[in-house]
DSSP file (Angstrom, degrees, kcal/mol; ACC not computed):
  #  RESIDUE AA STRUCTURE BP1 BP2  ACC     N-H-->O    O-->H-N    N-H-->O    O-->H-N    TCO  KAPPA ALPHA  PHI   PSI    X-CA   Y-CA   Z-CA
    1    1 A M     >        0   0    0      0, 0.0     4,-1.7     0, 0.0     5,-0.2   0.000 360.0 360.0 360.0 -32.9    0.0    0.0    0.0
    2    2 A Q  H  >  +     0   0    0      1,-0.2     4,-2.3     2,-0.2     5,-0.2   0.867 360.0  57.1 -66.7 -33.2    2.8    2.4    0.7
    3    3 A R  H  > S+     0   0    0      1,-0.2     4,-2.5     2,-0.2    -1,-0.2   0.900 106.3  48.3 -65.6 -39.4    4.1    2.0   -2.9
    4    4 A T  H  > S+     0   0    0      2,-0.2     4,-2.3     1,-0.2    -1,-0.2   0.865 110.6  51.4 -70.1 -34.1    0.9    3.0   -4.4
    5    5 A E  H  X S+     0   0    0     -4,-1.7     4,-2.2     2,-0.2    -2,-0.2   0.914 111.9  46.7 -67.4 -41.3    0.7    6.1   -2.1
    6    6 A I  H  X S+     0   0    0     -4,-2.3     4,-2.4     2,-0.2    -2,-0.2   0.918 113.3  49.0 -65.8 -42.8    4.2    7.1   -3.1
    7    7 A T  H  X S+     0   0    0     -4,-2.5     4,-2.4     1,-0.2    -2,-0.2   0.894 110.9  50.5 -62.7 -40.4    3.5    6.6   -6.7
    8    8 A A  H  X S+     0   0    0     -4,-2.3     4,-2.1     2,-0.2    -1,-0.2   0.893 109.7  50.2 -65.0 -40.1    0.3    8.6   -6.4
    9    9 A K  H  X S+     0   0    0     -4,-2.2     4,-2.4     2,-0.2    -2,-0.2   0.913 111.1  49.0 -65.3 -41.6    2.2   11.4   -4.7
   10   10 A K  H  X S+     0   0    0     -4,-2.4     4,-2.9     1,-0.2     5,-0.2   0.920 111.5  48.7 -63.9 -43.0    4.8   11.5   -7.5
   11   11 A E  H  X S+     0   0    0     -4,-2.4     4,-2.4     1,-0.2    -1,-0.2   0.879 110.6  51.8 -64.0 -36.6    2.1   11.5  -10.2
   12   12 A N  H  X S+     0   0    0     -4,-2.1     4,-2.0     2,-0.2    -2,-0.2   0.916 111.9  45.9 -65.3 -43.0    0.4   14.4   -8.4
   13   13 A K  H  X S+     0   0    0     -4,-2.4     4,-2.4     2,-0.2    -2,-0.2   0.912 113.1  49.9 -66.1 -42.1    3.7   16.3   -8.3
   14   14 A N  H  X S+     0   0    0     -4,-2.9     4,-2.3     1,-0.2    -2,-0.2   0.891 109.2  52.2 -63.6 -38.5    4.4   15.6  -11.9
   15   15 A G  H  X S+     0   0    0     -4,-2.4     4,-1.9     2,-0.2    -1,-0.2   0.906 110.4  47.4 -63.7 -41.8    0.9   16.7  -12.9
   16   16 A K  H  X S+     0   0    0     -4,-2.0     4,-2.5     2,-0.2    -2,-0.2   0.896 110.9  52.5 -65.0 -39.3    1.4   20.0  -11.0
   17   17 A L  H  X S+     0   0    0     -4,-2.4     4,-2.6     1,-0.2    -2,-0.2   0.901 108.7  49.8 -64.1 -40.5    4.8   20.5  -12.7
   18   18 A V  H  X S+     0   0    0     -4,-2.3     4,-2.3     2,-0.2    -1,-0.2   0.896 111.3  49.3 -64.3 -40.4    3.2   19.9  -16.1
   19   19 A K  H  X S+     0   0    0     -4,-1.9     4,-2.3     2,-0.2    -2,-0.2   0.907 111.6  48.5 -65.4 -41.4    0.5   22.5  -15.3
   20   20 A V  H  X S+     0   0    0     -4,-2.5     4,-2.7     2,-0.2     5,-0.2   0.915 111.5  50.0 -65.8 -42.1    3.1   25.0  -14.1
   21   21 A K  H  X S+     0   0    0     -4,-2.6     4,-2.5     1,-0.2    -2,-0.2   0.916 111.2  49.2 -61.0 -42.7    5.2   24.5  -17.3
   22   22 A G  H  X S+     0   0    0     -4,-2.3     4,-2.1     2,-0.2    -1,-0.2   0.896 111.6  48.8 -63.7 -40.6    2.2   25.0  -19.5
   23   23 A F  H  X S+     0   0    0     -4,-2.3     4,-2.4     2,-0.2    -2,-0.2   0.932 112.6  47.1 -64.8 -45.9    1.2   28.2  -17.6
   24   24 A I  H  X S+     0   0    0     -4,-2.7     4,-2.7     1,-0.2     5,-0.2   0.903 111.7  51.2 -64.0 -41.2    4.7   29.6  -17.9
   25   25 A T  H  X S+     0   0    0     -4,-2.5     4,-2.4    -5,-0.2    -1,-0.2   0.909 111.0  48.5 -61.6 -42.3    4.9   28.7  -21.6
   26   26 A G  H  X S+     0   0    0     -4,-2.1     4,-2.4     2,-0.2    -2,-0.2   0.904 112.0  48.2 -64.3 -42.4    1.6   30.4  -22.2
   27   27 A V  H  X S+     0   0    0     -4,-2.4     4,-2.5     2,-0.2    -2,-0.2   0.923 113.1  47.8 -65.4 -44.1    2.6   33.6  -20.4
   28   28 A C  H  X S+     0   0    0     -4,-2.7     4,-2.4     1,-0.2    -2,-0.2   0.908 112.5  49.3 -64.0 -41.0    6.0   33.8  -22.2
   29   29 A G  H  X S+     0   0    0     -4,-2.4     4,-2.3    -5,-0.2    -2,-0.2   0.911 111.8  48.0 -63.6 -42.8    4.2   33.2  -25.6
   30   30 A A  H  X S+     0   0    0     -4,-2.4     4,-2.3     2,-0.2    -2,-0.2   0.897 112.2  49.9 -65.6 -39.7    1.7   35.9  -24.8
   31   31 A G  H  X S+     0   0    0     -4,-2.5     4,-2.5     2,-0.2     5,-0.2   0.902 110.3  50.2 -64.1 -41.2    4.4   38.3  -23.7
   32   32 A Y  H  X S+     0   0    0     -4,-2.4     4,-2.5     1,-0.2    -2,-0.2   0.928 111.6  47.7 -62.5 -44.8    6.4   37.7  -26.9
   33   33 A M  H  X S+     0   0    0     -4,-2.3     4,-1.2     1,-0.2    -1,-0.2   0.894 112.1  50.6 -63.4 -39.3    3.4   38.3  -29.1
   34   34 A A  H  < S+     0   0    0     -4,-2.3     4,-0.4     1,-0.2     3,-0.3   0.935 114.9  41.8 -65.4 -45.7    2.5   41.5  -27.2
   35   35 A F  H >< S+     0   0    0     -4,-2.5     3,-0.8     1,-0.2    -2,-0.2   0.844 112.4  53.6 -73.1 -32.3    6.1   42.9  -27.5
   36   36 A S  H 3< S+     0   0    0     -4,-2.5    -1,-0.2     1,-0.2    -2,-0.2   0.729 106.2  53.6 -75.6 -19.0    6.6   41.8  -31.1
   37   37 A S  T 3< S+     0   0    0     -4,-1.2    -1,-0.2    -3,-0.3     2,-0.2   0.504  85.6 104.7 -92.2  -2.8    3.4   43.6  -32.2
   38   38 A M  S <  S-     0   0    0     -3,-0.8     2,-0.2    -4,-0.4    -3,-0.0  -0.518  72.4-123.3 -76.1 144.1    4.3   46.9  -30.7
   39   39 A S        -     0   0    0     -2,-0.2     2,-0.4     2,-0.0    -1,-0.1  -0.576  20.7-149.9 -86.3 153.0    5.5   49.6  -33.1
   40   40 A M        -     0   0    0     -2,-0.2     2,-0.5     2,-0.0    -1,-0.0  -0.984   7.8-136.9-127.1 132.8    8.8   51.2  -32.8
   41   41 A T        -     0   0    0     -2,-0.4     2,-0.5     2,-0.0    -2,-0.0  -0.762  18.8-160.0 -88.5 127.4    9.7   54.8  -33.8
   42   42 A V        -     0   0    0     -2,-0.5     2,-0.7     2,-0.0    -2,-0.0  -0.937   3.3-161.3-111.8 124.8   13.1   55.0  -35.5
   43   43 A L        +     0   0    0     -2,-0.5     2,-0.4     2,-0.0    -2,-0.0  -0.920  21.4 166.9-106.3 114.3   14.8   58.3  -35.6
   44   44 A A        -     0   0    0     -2,-0.7     2,-0.1     2,-0.0    -2,-0.0  -0.964  34.6-117.0-129.9 144.6   17.5   58.4  -38.3
   45   45 A A    >   -     0   0    0     -2,-0.4     3,-0.5     1,-0.1     6,-0.0  -0.470  15.4-136.2 -76.7 151.1   19.4   61.3  -39.8
   46   46 A A  T 3  S+     0   0    0      1,-0.2    -1,-0.1    -2,-0.1    -2,-0.0   0.054  75.5 108.4 -94.0  25.2   18.9   62.0  -43.5
   47   47 A A  T 3  S-     0   0    0      1,-0.2     3,-0.4     2,-0.0    -1,-0.2   0.748  72.5-139.6 -77.5 -23.4   22.7   62.5  -44.0
   48   48 A G    X   -     0   0    0     -3,-0.5     3,-1.0     1,-0.2     4,-0.4  -0.407  43.3 -43.7  93.4-173.3   23.2   59.3  -45.9
   49   49 A P  T >> S+     0   0    0      0, 0.0     4,-2.2     0, 0.0     3,-0.7   0.669 121.4  76.7 -71.5 -15.9   26.0   56.7  -45.8
   50   50 A A  H 3> S+     0   0    0     -3,-0.4     4,-1.5     1,-0.2    -2,-0.1   0.849  89.5  57.1 -64.2 -32.6   28.7   59.4  -45.7
   51   51 A S  H <4 S+     0   0    0     -3,-1.0    -1,-0.2     1,-0.2    -3,-0.1   0.781 110.4  44.9 -69.6 -24.1   28.0   60.1  -42.1
   52   52 A I  H <4 S+     0   0    0     -3,-0.7     4,-0.4    -4,-0.4    -2,-0.2   0.873 117.7  40.9 -84.2 -39.9   28.6   56.5  -41.3
   53   53 A T  H  X S+     0   0    0     -4,-2.2     4,-2.3     1,-0.2     5,-0.2   0.602  93.1  85.2 -86.3 -11.3   31.8   56.0  -43.3
   54   54 A Q  H  X S+     0   0    0     -4,-1.5     4,-2.4     1,-0.2    -1,-0.2   0.912  88.9  49.2 -60.7 -45.6   33.4   59.3  -42.5
   55   55 A P  H  > S+     0   0    0      0, 0.0     4,-2.3     0, 0.0    -1,-0.2   0.887 112.1  49.9 -62.1 -35.5   35.0   58.2  -39.2
   56   56 A L  H  > S+     0   0    0     -4,-0.4     4,-2.5     2,-0.2    -2,-0.2   0.889 109.9  50.3 -68.8 -37.4   36.5   55.1  -41.0
   57   57 A D  H  X S+     0   0    0     -4,-2.3     4,-2.3     2,-0.2    -1,-0.2   0.901 110.2  50.5 -64.6 -40.0   37.8   57.3  -43.8
   58   58 A N  H  X S+     0   0    0     -4,-2.4     4,-2.3     2,-0.2    -2,-0.2   0.920 111.1  48.3 -63.2 -43.4   39.4   59.6  -41.2
   59   59 A L  H  X S+     0   0    0     -4,-2.3     4,-2.6     1,-0.2    -2,-0.2   0.907 110.9  51.2 -63.3 -41.9   41.0   56.6  -39.4
   60   60 A K  H  X S+     0   0    0     -4,-2.5     4,-2.4     1,-0.2     5,-0.2   0.911 110.1  49.6 -60.8 -43.0   42.3   55.2  -42.8
   61   61 A T  H  X S+     0   0    0     -4,-2.3     4,-2.1     2,-0.2    -1,-0.2   0.905 111.7  48.4 -63.9 -42.0   43.8   58.6  -43.6
   62   62 A I  H  X S+     0   0    0     -4,-2.3     4,-2.4     2,-0.2    -2,-0.2   0.934 112.4  47.8 -64.5 -46.2   45.6   58.8  -40.2
   63   63 A V  H  X S+     0   0    0     -4,-2.6     4,-2.4     1,-0.2    -2,-0.2   0.919 113.1  47.7 -62.8 -44.1   47.0   55.3  -40.5
   64   64 A I  H  X S+     0   0    0     -4,-2.4     4,-2.3     1,-0.2    47,-0.2   0.880 111.9  50.8 -65.4 -37.5   48.3   55.8  -44.0
   65   65 A S  H  X S+     0   0    0     -4,-2.1     4,-2.4    -5,-0.2    -2,-0.2   0.903 110.1  49.1 -66.4 -40.9   49.8   59.1  -42.9
   66   66 A V  H  X S+     0   0    0     -4,-2.4     4,-2.7     2,-0.2     5,-0.2   0.922 111.1  49.9 -64.0 -43.8   51.6   57.5  -40.0
   67   67 A I  H  X S+     0   0    0     -4,-2.4     4,-2.2     1,-0.2    -2,-0.2   0.918 111.6  49.1 -61.3 -42.5   52.9   54.7  -42.2
   68   68 A G  H  X S+     0   0    0     -4,-2.3     4,-1.9     2,-0.2    -1,-0.2   0.906 111.4  48.8 -63.0 -42.0   54.2   57.3  -44.7
   69   69 A A  H  X S+     0   0    0     -4,-2.4     4,-1.9     2,-0.2    -2,-0.2   0.915 112.1  47.9 -65.6 -42.9   55.9   59.3  -41.9
   70   70 A V  H  X S+     0   0    0     -4,-2.7     4,-2.7     1,-0.2    -1,-0.2   0.885 109.1  55.6 -64.3 -37.3   57.6   56.3  -40.4
   71   71 A G  H  X S+     0   0    0     -4,-2.2     4,-2.5    36,-0.2    37,-0.3   0.889 106.0  50.2 -61.3 -40.2   58.7   55.3  -44.0
   72   72 A V  H  X S+     0   0    0     -4,-1.9     4,-2.4     2,-0.2    -1,-0.2   0.901 111.4  49.0 -65.2 -40.2   60.4   58.6  -44.4
   73   73 A I  H  X S+     0   0    0     -4,-1.9     4,-2.4     2,-0.2    -2,-0.2   0.926 112.9  46.6 -64.7 -44.7   62.2   58.2  -41.1
   74   74 A I  H  X S+     0   0    0     -4,-2.7     4,-2.5     1,-0.2     5,-0.2   0.899 111.6  52.4 -64.0 -40.3   63.3   54.7  -42.0
   75   75 A L  H  X S+     0   0    0     -4,-2.5     4,-2.1    29,-0.2    -2,-0.2   0.940 110.9  46.0 -60.4 -48.4   64.4   55.9  -45.4
   76   76 A A  H  X S+     0   0    0     -4,-2.4     4,-1.9     1,-0.2    -2,-0.2   0.912 113.3  49.9 -62.4 -43.2   66.6   58.7  -44.0
   77   77 A K  H  X S+     0   0    0     -4,-2.4     4,-2.1     1,-0.2    -1,-0.2   0.920 113.2  45.3 -61.5 -45.4   68.1   56.3  -41.3
   78   78 A N  H  X S+     0   0    0     -4,-2.5     4,-2.5     2,-0.2    -1,-0.2   0.805 108.1  56.4 -74.7 -28.5   69.0   53.7  -43.9
   79   79 A V  H  X S+     0   0    0     -4,-2.1     4,-2.2    -5,-0.2    -1,-0.2   0.919 109.9  46.7 -64.1 -42.3   70.4   56.2  -46.4
   80   80 A M  H  X S+     0   0    0     -4,-1.9     4,-2.2     2,-0.2    -2,-0.2   0.906 112.2  50.1 -65.5 -40.5   72.8   57.4  -43.6
   81   81 A E  H  X S+     0   0    0     -4,-2.1     4,-2.6     1,-0.2    -2,-0.2   0.904 110.3  50.3 -63.0 -40.8   73.7   53.7  -42.8
   82   82 A F  H  X S+     0   0    0     -4,-2.5     4,-2.6     2,-0.2    -1,-0.2   0.906 109.2  51.4 -64.2 -40.8   74.4   53.0  -46.4
   83   83 A A  H  X S+     0   0    0     -4,-2.2     4,-2.0     2,-0.2    -2,-0.2   0.914 112.7  45.6 -63.0 -42.3   76.6   56.1  -46.7
   84   84 A Q  H  X S+     0   0    0     -4,-2.2     4,-1.9     2,-0.2    -2,-0.2   0.909 113.7  48.6 -67.0 -41.2   78.6   55.0  -43.6
   85   85 A A  H  X>S+     0   0    0     -4,-2.6     5,-2.5     1,-0.2     4,-0.6   0.864 111.0  50.9 -67.3 -35.3   78.9   51.4  -44.9
   86   86 A Y  H  <5S+     0   0    0     -4,-2.6     3,-0.4     3,-0.2    -1,-0.2   0.890 109.5  50.4 -67.4 -38.9   80.0   52.6  -48.3
   87   87 A Q  H  <5S+     0   0    0     -4,-2.0    -2,-0.2     1,-0.2    -1,-0.2   0.875 116.6  40.7 -65.8 -36.7   82.7   54.7  -46.7
   88   88 A Q  H  <5S-     0   0    0     -4,-1.9    -1,-0.2    -5,-0.1    -2,-0.2   0.463 107.8-125.2 -89.8  -2.6   83.9   51.8  -44.6
   89   89 A Q  T  <5 +     0   0    0     -4,-0.6     2,-0.8    -3,-0.4    -3,-0.2   0.899  53.2 157.5  56.9  45.0   83.5   49.3  -47.5
   90   90 A D     >< -     0   0    0     -5,-2.5     4,-2.0     1,-0.2    -1,-0.2  -0.860  21.4-173.5-102.2 101.4   81.3   47.0  -45.4
   91   91 A S  H  > S+     0   0    0     -2,-0.8     4,-2.2     1,-0.2    -1,-0.2   0.842  79.4  53.1 -70.2 -34.2   79.3   45.0  -47.9
   92   92 A S  H  > S+     0   0    0      2,-0.2     4,-2.1     1,-0.2    -1,-0.2   0.902 112.2  45.2 -69.2 -38.5   77.0   43.2  -45.4
   93   93 A T  H  > S+     0   0    0      2,-0.2     4,-2.7     1,-0.2    -1,-0.2   0.863 111.5  53.6 -70.8 -34.9   75.9   46.5  -43.8
   94   94 A M  H  X S+     0   0    0     -4,-2.0     4,-2.6     2,-0.2    -2,-0.2   0.920 109.2  49.0 -63.1 -42.3   75.5   48.0  -47.3
   95   95 A N  H  X S+     0   0    0     -4,-2.2     4,-1.9     2,-0.2    -2,-0.2   0.930 113.4  46.1 -61.9 -45.9   73.2   45.1  -48.3
   96   96 A S  H  X S+     0   0    0     -4,-2.1     4,-1.9     1,-0.2    -2,-0.2   0.900 113.0  50.1 -63.5 -41.6   71.2   45.5  -45.1
   97   97 A A  H  X S+     0   0    0     -4,-2.7     4,-2.3     1,-0.2    -2,-0.2   0.884 107.9  53.1 -66.8 -38.1   71.0   49.3  -45.5
   98   98 A L  H  X S+     0   0    0     -4,-2.6     4,-2.4     2,-0.2    -1,-0.2   0.895 107.6  51.2 -64.9 -38.3   69.8   48.9  -49.1
   99   99 A K  H  X S+     0   0    0     -4,-1.9     4,-2.3     1,-0.2    -1,-0.2   0.903 110.7  49.4 -62.2 -39.7   67.0   46.6  -48.0
  100  100 A G  H  X S+     0   0    0     -4,-1.9     4,-2.5     2,-0.2    -2,-0.2   0.865 108.5  53.0 -65.8 -36.7   66.0   49.3  -45.4
  101  101 A V  H  X S+     0   0    0     -4,-2.3     4,-2.5     2,-0.2    -2,-0.2   0.927 110.0  47.6 -63.9 -45.0   66.1   52.0  -48.1
  102  102 A V  H  X S+     0   0    0     -4,-2.4     4,-2.4     1,-0.2    -2,-0.2   0.919 112.6  48.9 -62.9 -42.8   63.7   49.9  -50.3
  103  103 A A  H  X S+     0   0    0     -4,-2.3     4,-2.5     1,-0.2    -2,-0.2   0.903 111.3  50.2 -63.2 -40.8   61.4   49.3  -47.3
  104  104 A G  H  X S+     0   0    0     -4,-2.5     4,-2.7     2,-0.2   -29,-0.2   0.891 110.0  49.9 -63.6 -40.4   61.4   53.1  -46.5
  105  105 A I  H  X S+     0   0    0     -4,-2.5     4,-2.1     2,-0.2    -2,-0.2   0.913 111.4  49.3 -64.7 -41.7   60.6   54.0  -50.1
  106  106 A M  H  < S+     0   0    0     -4,-2.4     4,-0.4     1,-0.2    -2,-0.2   0.926 114.6  44.0 -63.3 -43.7   57.7   51.5  -50.1
  107  107 A M  H >< S+     0   0    0     -4,-2.5     3,-0.8     1,-0.2     4,-0.4   0.893 114.1  49.6 -69.3 -38.3   56.3   52.8  -46.8
  108  108 A A  H 3< S+     0   0    0     -4,-2.7     3,-0.4   -37,-0.3     4,-0.3   0.836 115.0  44.4 -69.2 -31.5   56.8   56.5  -47.8
  109  109 A G  T 3X S+     0   0    0     -4,-2.1     4,-2.2    -5,-0.2    -1,-0.2   0.391  84.3  96.8 -93.9   4.8   55.0   55.9  -51.1
  110  110 A I  H <> S+     0   0    0     -3,-0.8     4,-2.7    -4,-0.4     5,-0.2   0.873  81.9  52.7 -63.8 -36.4   52.1   53.8  -49.8
  111  111 A S  H  > S+     0   0    0     -3,-0.4     4,-2.1    -4,-0.4    -1,-0.2   0.901 110.2  47.9 -67.5 -38.3   49.8   56.8  -49.6
  112  112 A T  H  > S+     0   0    0     -4,-0.3     4,-2.3     2,-0.2    -2,-0.2   0.914 113.5  47.4 -66.4 -42.1   50.4   57.8  -53.2
  113  113 A V  H  X S+     0   0    0     -4,-2.2     4,-2.1     2,-0.2    -2,-0.2   0.928 112.9  47.8 -65.4 -45.0   49.9   54.2  -54.4
  114  114 A L  H  X>S+     0   0    0     -4,-2.7     5,-2.7     1,-0.2     4,-0.8   0.869 112.1  50.1 -66.4 -35.4   46.7   53.8  -52.4
  115  115 A T  H  <5S+     0   0    0     -4,-2.1     3,-0.5    -5,-0.2    -1,-0.2   0.902 110.2  50.5 -66.5 -40.1   45.4   57.1  -53.7
  116  116 A F  H  <5S+     0   0    0     -4,-2.3    -2,-0.2     1,-0.2    -1,-0.2   0.872 110.2  50.0 -64.7 -36.4   46.2   56.1  -57.2
  117  117 A L  H  <5S-     0   0    0     -4,-2.1    -1,-0.2    -5,-0.1    -2,-0.2   0.622 120.5-109.5 -78.1 -12.8   44.4   52.8  -56.7
  118  118 A G  T  <5       0   0    0     -4,-0.8    -3,-0.2    -3,-0.5    -2,-0.1   0.649 360.0 360.0  97.4  16.9   41.3   54.6  -55.4
  119  119 A F      <       0   0    0     -5,-2.7    -4,-0.2    -6,-0.1    -5,-0.1   0.463 360.0 360.0 -87.8 360.0   41.4   53.6  -51.7
């Protein structure tokens, strides 16, 4: 007899749990429907896409300018290193300095190349 009473109590608890789950599901569904049917006012400027892309264009310009300035500094440094290595007839330092000169020219001219390509 005790087993049937315990089984009956479990079934009673499970039945209440199913009812509570059904109630919560119904409330959540009704809330979702209520909120999804509400209208929302959107305030947007009529400036167009330029107002969105302008900060990115400014950042691009700054980054390219910094790269160009660093390129000029690297170019000047490596030209001086090449002159010293040429005076001392040090071929390994001349080779390294020439690589630096080429890298400096590439970095200094990046803004011109990107402007020519339309970026």
